[in-house]
N, C-alpha and C positions, 0 to 999 in steps of 0.2 A: 539291675545286673553287681555279680562279687564282679571285686576287683582281679581275681583269677579270671575268670571269664573276660573281660573284657581285655588280660593282658593277653590272655591266648587268642582271641579276634583280632587284635591289634597287631599280634606275631604273625600271625595269617597273614594279613593284607603284605606282608614284608616275603612273604616266602618263608619264612620261620628264621632270619634274618637279624640277630637279636641288635646287632651293631647298626645294621640300616634303623630299625625301629628306635634306636637312640638317641640316632644325629637326627631322625626326623622330630623326635619329642622334644626333644632341644632347640630345635628351628623352630617351633609352632610354640614354646614356651617364651621364646625371645618375644615374638608377635605380641602375645597376650599381654607378658608384662611392659609391652610401650603400649597396650594400649588398645589391641585387637578385638571384635567384641568373637565371643565366644559360638560357636557355631552349633552349639548344644543347650540343650534347657538348663543349664548351671549356672548357678552364682559364681564369681569368679572372688568375691567376697570371702564366699563357705565352703569352697572348694578350693586345693590347689589346683595349681595351673597344669601340674603334672597327670594332677588325674583330667582334667579336660582335655588337654594335648591328646592323651591316652581315648579316651571316649571318641574324640571328633573320628580319630584316625579310625577306630574299631567299627562305629557308623558310619563309616566311606566319607567322610565331608571332606576330608583331604587324603589327595593323590598318592600313592610314593610309587615315582619309576623302580620297577625292580629290572635289575639289566642279569 
């Protein structure tokens, strides 16, 4: 999947709220940096943590509360 498609799909999960998406990505990157295992089949040593977090959100592995 292309980066633009991943970003668009992840943004849909937040009802197109870019601020909420950026907060969710930041929190997940912190977790991954501290040693959490990726919820998608991507090598954390080869792929940026931000890309892993976006993919997890886009695929629905990370739930975001939209208020």
